[in-house]
C-alpha positions as CSV (number, residue, x, y, z in Angstrom):
1,X,-7.1,-11.4,-26.0
2,X,-9.0,-8.7,-27.8
3,X,-10.2,-6.1,-25.3
4,X,-13.4,-4.1,-25.5
5,X,-12.1,-1.3,-23.3
6,X,-9.0,0.8,-22.9
7,X,-7.5,2.2,-19.7
8,X,-7.3,6.0,-19.6
9,X,-6.1,6.6,-16.1
10,X,-6.2,5.1,-12.6
11,X,-5.3,6.1,-9.1
12,X,-5.5,5.0,-5.5
13,X,-8.3,7.0,-3.9
14,X,-8.1,5.6,-0.3
15,X,-5.8,3.7,1.9
16,X,-6.5,2.8,5.5
17,X,-4.1,0.7,7.6
18,X,-4.1,-0.2,11.3
19,X,-1.6,-2.5,12.7
20,X,-3.0,-5.1,15.2
21,X,-0.6,-4.7,18.1
22,X,-2.5,-7.2,20.2
23,X,-1.3,-10.2,18.2
24,X,1.1,-12.6,19.9
25,X,4.3,-13.7,18.3
26,X,4.1,-16.9,16.2
27,X,0.4,-16.4,15.6
28,X,-0.8,-18.2,12.4
29,X,-2.9,-16.1,10.2
30,X,-5.5,-16.9,7.5
31,X,-6.1,-13.7,5.7
32,X,-9.2,-13.6,3.5
33,X,-9.4,-10.3,1.6
34,X,-12.9,-9.1,0.5
35,X,-12.6,-7.7,-3.1
36,X,-15.4,-5.7,-4.6
37,X,-16.0,-3.7,-7.8
38,X,-18.5,-1.1,-8.8
39,X,-18.9,0.0,-12.5
40,X,-20.5,3.3,-13.7
41,X,-21.0,4.2,-17.3
42,X,-21.6,7.5,-19.1
43,X,-21.7,6.9,-22.9
44,X,-18.4,5.3,-23.8
45,X,-16.7,6.3,-20.5
46,X,-16.5,3.7,-17.8
47,X,-15.7,4.4,-14.2
48,X,-14.6,1.6,-12.0
49,X,-13.9,1.4,-8.3
50,X,-12.0,-1.7,-7.3
51,X,-11.6,-2.2,-3.5
52,X,-10.0,-4.7,-1.1
53,X,-10.6,-5.0,2.6
54,X,-8.9,-7.1,5.2
55,X,-10.6,-7.0,8.5
56,X,-10.4,-9.1,11.7
57,X,-13.3,-11.1,12.9
58,X,-13.6,-13.1,16.1
59,X,-12.7,-16.5,14.6
60,X,-9.9,-15.3,12.3
61,X,-7.3,-12.8,13.7
62,X,-5.3,-10.8,11.2
63,X,-2.0,-8.8,11.6
64,X,-3.5,-5.6,10.3
65,X,-6.8,-4.1,9.1
66,X,-6.6,-2.8,5.6
67,X,-8.9,-0.9,3.2
68,X,-7.7,0.1,-0.3
69,X,-9.9,1.7,-3.0
70,X,-8.6,2.2,-6.5
71,X,-10.4,4.1,-9.3
72,X,-10.1,3.5,-13.0
73,X,-11.4,5.5,-16.0
74,X,-11.8,3.5,-19.2
75,X,-13.1,4.1,-22.7
76,X,-15.2,1.5,-24.4
77,X,-13.8,0.8,-27.8
78,X,-16.1,-2.0,-28.8
79,X,-19.7,-2.7,-27.8
80,X,-20.2,-5.4,-25.1
81,X,-22.3,-6.2,-22.2
82,X,-21.6,-4.5,-18.9
83,X,-20.5,-7.8,-17.4
84,X,-17.7,-8.0,-20.1
85,X,-16.7,-4.4,-19.3
86,X,-16.5,-5.2,-15.6
87,X,-14.5,-8.4,-16.1
88,X,-12.0,-6.6,-18.3
89,X,-11.7,-3.6,-16.0
90,X,-10.9,-5.9,-13.1
91,X,-8.4,-7.9,-15.2
92,X,-6.6,-4.5,-16.0
93,X,-6.8,-2.8,-12.5
94,X,-6.3,-5.7,-10.2
95,X,-2.5,-6.0,-10.8
96,X,-2.1,-2.4,-9.8
97,X,-4.2,-2.9,-6.7
98,X,-2.1,-5.9,-5.9
99,X,1.1,-4.0,-6.3
100,X,-0.1,-1.1,-4.2
101,X,-1.1,-3.4,-1.3
102,X,2.3,-5.3,-1.5
103,X,4.3,-2.0,-1.5
104,X,2.3,-0.4,1.2
105,X,2.5,-3.3,3.6
106,X,6.2,-3.7,2.9
107,X,6.7,0.0,3.7
108,X,5.0,-0.5,7.0
109,X,8.0,-2.7,8.1
110,X,6.0,-5.9,8.2
111,X,6.2,-8.8,5.8
112,X,4.6,-7.7,2.6
113,X,1.1,-9.0,2.0
114,X,0.6,-10.2,-1.6
115,X,-3.1,-10.4,-2.6
116,X,-4.0,-13.7,-4.2
117,X,-4.4,-14.1,-8.0
118,X,-8.2,-13.9,-8.8
119,X,-10.6,-14.8,-11.4
120,X,-12.4,-11.6,-12.5
121,X,-15.6,-13.5,-13.3
122,X,-15.8,-14.8,-9.7
123,X,-15.1,-11.4,-8.3
124,X,-17.7,-9.7,-10.3
125,X,-20.3,-12.3,-9.3
126,X,-19.4,-11.9,-5.6
127,X,-19.5,-8.1,-5.9
128,X,-23.0,-8.3,-7.4
129,X,-24.2,-10.4,-4.5
130,X,-22.6,-8.1,-2.0
131,X,-24.2,-5.1,-3.6
132,X,-27.6,-6.9,-3.5
133,X,-27.1,-7.7,0.3
134,X,-26.2,-4.1,0.9
135,X,-29.4,-2.9,-0.6
136,X,-31.4,-5.4,1.5
137,X,-29.8,-4.0,4.7
138,X,-30.7,-0.4,4.1
139,X,-32.8,1.2,6.7
């Protein structure tokens, strides 16, 4: 696949983890991570924040609460729509985010949590909807 962007650098900006000690043994979990991306551009420089959040809600207990934010700096090498840049950035950054989550949870002495494989197009659309909802809820 011919890319429009090139990765310059990436880093994990934030990791929050809280073990849920109230869970009973043999509890079955259905973990549904919330994945969001935000893209900023300054000329040919692209800045991407890719985040994943696992939080408990009343109907679906989880063994831990987790929030990881990863930052990526890219350079646009070819002209394209922002949607294309965002999809490519997610395709490039997501495996690093996935590895960070797996490694971190394994180092917490719990079974490692492996994020599911995603379709960057779907993630970008969900992120855009989430950002619109966030704007609606501003006071």
